[in-house]
C-alpha positions as CSV (number, residue, x, y, z in Angstrom):
1,M,9.9,16.4,2.3
2,A,12.0,16.4,-0.9
3,V,10.6,13.0,-2.1
4,W,7.1,14.4,-2.0
5,R,7.9,17.2,-4.4
6,V,8.4,14.5,-7.1
7,A,5.7,12.1,-5.9
8,E,3.0,14.8,-5.8
9,R,3.3,15.1,-9.6
10,I,2.5,11.4,-10.0
11,E,-1.2,10.6,-10.4
12,G,-2.8,9.3,-7.2
13,W,-5.0,10.1,-4.2
14,F,-3.0,10.8,-1.1
15,A,-1.4,13.9,0.4
16,G,2.0,15.0,1.6
17,K,1.3,14.2,5.3
18,E,0.3,10.6,4.3
19,A,3.5,10.3,2.2
20,E,5.6,11.4,5.1
21,A,4.0,8.8,7.3
22,L,4.5,6.1,4.7
23,Y,8.1,7.0,4.2
24,N,8.8,7.0,8.0
25,L,7.1,3.6,8.5
26,A,9.0,2.1,5.6
27,K,12.3,3.5,6.8
28,A,11.8,2.2,10.3
29,S,11.0,-1.4,9.1
30,K,13.7,-3.9,9.7
31,D,11.8,-6.5,7.7
32,A,10.2,-6.6,4.3
33,V,8.1,-3.6,3.1
34,V,5.1,-4.7,1.0
35,E,2.7,-2.5,-0.9
36,V,-0.5,-4.0,-2.2
37,G,-2.1,-1.7,-4.8
38,S,0.4,0.5,-6.7
39,Y,-1.6,2.1,-9.5
40,V,0.9,4.3,-11.3
41,G,3.4,4.5,-8.4
42,R,2.7,7.6,-6.3
43,S,3.0,5.7,-3.0
44,S,5.5,3.2,-4.5
45,Y,7.9,6.1,-5.3
46,V,7.8,7.3,-1.7
47,L,8.3,3.8,-0.3
48,A,11.2,3.1,-2.6
49,A,12.8,6.3,-1.5
50,A,12.9,4.8,2.0
51,G,14.4,1.5,0.9
52,P,13.6,-1.9,-0.6
53,V,9.9,-2.5,-1.3
54,T,7.8,-5.2,-2.9
55,C,5.0,-3.8,-5.0
56,I,2.1,-6.1,-5.7
57,D,-0.5,-5.0,-8.3
58,P,-2.1,-6.5,-11.5
59,F,-1.6,-3.1,-13.1
60,D,-5.0,-3.3,-14.8
61,G,-6.2,0.0,-13.5
62,V,-9.5,-1.4,-12.4
63,L,-10.9,0.6,-9.4
64,P,-14.1,-1.3,-8.4
65,L,-15.5,1.6,-6.2
66,S,-14.7,4.3,-8.8
67,P,-16.6,3.3,-12.0
68,H,-16.2,6.9,-13.3
69,I,-12.4,6.2,-13.7
70,K,-11.9,4.2,-16.8
71,P,-9.7,1.1,-16.4
72,K,-6.3,1.5,-18.0
73,D,-3.0,-0.3,-18.2
74,T,-1.1,1.3,-15.3
75,W,2.1,-0.7,-15.9
76,I,3.5,1.9,-18.3
77,G,3.0,4.8,-15.9
78,F,4.4,2.7,-13.0
79,K,7.5,1.8,-14.9
80,K,8.1,5.4,-15.9
81,N,7.3,6.9,-12.5
82,V,9.0,4.3,-10.3
83,L,11.2,1.7,-12.0
84,D,12.9,4.2,-14.2
85,S,13.4,6.6,-11.3
86,Q,16.5,7.0,-9.1
87,F,14.8,4.6,-6.6
88,G,13.8,1.9,-9.1
89,K,16.6,-0.4,-7.9
90,N,14.8,-0.6,-4.6
91,V,11.6,-2.1,-6.1
92,T,10.6,-5.7,-6.6
93,V,7.4,-6.0,-8.7
94,I,5.0,-8.8,-8.5
95,R,2.2,-8.5,-11.1
96,G,-0.9,-10.1,-9.7
97,R,-3.3,-9.9,-6.8
98,D,-2.1,-10.4,-3.3
99,E,-4.3,-13.4,-2.6
100,E,-2.2,-15.2,-5.3
101,I,1.0,-14.1,-3.5
102,F,0.6,-14.3,0.3
103,P,0.0,-18.1,0.4
104,T,3.6,-18.7,-0.8
105,W,5.3,-15.6,0.7
106,T,8.3,-16.6,2.8
107,K,9.8,-13.3,4.3
108,P,8.7,-11.6,7.5
109,V,6.9,-8.3,6.8
110,G,7.7,-5.3,8.9
111,F,5.4,-2.9,7.1
112,L,2.4,-3.6,5.0
113,F,0.6,-0.9,3.0
114,L,-2.8,-1.8,1.6
115,D,-4.3,0.5,-1.0
116,H,-6.2,-1.7,-3.3
117,D,-9.9,-2.7,-3.6
118,H,-11.6,-0.9,-0.7
119,R,-14.5,-3.3,-0.3
120,D,-14.9,-5.3,2.9
121,G,-14.1,-8.8,1.4
122,P,-10.8,-7.9,-0.3
123,V,-9.6,-5.8,2.6
124,R,-10.4,-8.6,5.1
125,R,-8.8,-11.2,2.8
126,S,-5.6,-9.2,2.5
127,L,-5.4,-8.5,6.2
128,L,-5.9,-12.1,7.2
129,G,-3.7,-13.4,4.4
130,W,-0.8,-11.3,5.4
131,K,-1.2,-11.6,9.2
132,P,0.8,-14.9,9.5
133,H,3.7,-13.2,7.7
134,M,3.9,-10.1,9.9
135,A,7.0,-9.7,12.0
136,K,6.9,-8.8,15.7
137,N,6.0,-5.1,16.1
138,A,5.1,-4.8,12.4
139,R,2.9,-2.0,11.2
140,V,0.0,-2.0,8.7
141,A,-1.3,1.1,7.0
142,L,-4.5,1.3,5.0
143,H,-5.3,4.2,2.7
144,D,-8.8,5.6,2.9
145,Y,-9.3,4.3,6.4
146,G,-12.2,6.4,7.8
147,H,-13.0,8.1,4.5
148,E,-16.7,8.6,4.2
149,R,-16.8,7.1,0.6
150,Y,-15.0,3.9,1.8
151,P,-16.4,2.9,5.2
152,E,-15.6,-0.8,4.5
153,V,-11.9,-0.2,5.0
154,K,-12.5,0.7,8.6
155,S,-15.1,-2.0,9.2
156,A,-12.8,-4.7,7.8
157,C,-10.0,-3.6,10.2
158,E,-12.4,-3.8,13.1
159,A,-13.8,-7.2,12.0
160,V,-10.4,-8.9,11.9
161,G,-9.0,-7.2,15.1
162,L,-6.4,-4.9,13.6
163,R,-5.8,-2.2,16.2
164,I,-5.5,1.3,14.6
165,E,-3.1,3.4,16.7
166,R,-3.3,6.6,14.7
167,V,-4.8,8.2,11.6
168,V,-3.0,10.7,9.3
169,L,-5.6,12.3,7.2
170,T,-7.1,9.1,5.7
171,L,-4.2,6.8,6.4
172,G,-5.0,4.4,9.2
173,I,-1.9,3.0,10.9
174,G,-2.1,-0.1,13.1
175,Y,-0.8,-3.4,14.3
176,W,-1.9,-6.8,15.4
177,P,-2.2,-7.0,19.2
């Protein structure tokens, strides 16, 4: 995938097969594509290559389950990697946390990608907060689903009834039954 040849040079933690799955899910969406957790834009670049995407992130670089990674302002990297790229025109950025956004969100969401705080509470809150906005036949993808270091991503999905239909490496892809 040509997009991946650029995206793989952007700092981040997912692989080419996951990028291909994200691209295809975003491309297939007839409704809004929303990414929660952009960091410096590796996945955002892939999603923007597929079409319009709304990226939600505070851009503070805080990774609660990775204390060995020093928090940094990720906005500069995101701007350089995504907004200044050939796909930058496809990106709408909302700086903040999704729990501040979903209460007033008005568009149906066809594809939601969650890759933010991997603890149970934030994952559950996001899934339940976005659920009322999900279009019919919409898909949800969660990075690090099933990863041994982040078991709460999977348990949060199970707790709220998100049905995972397939897993690509550590990308869980599901829907609301």
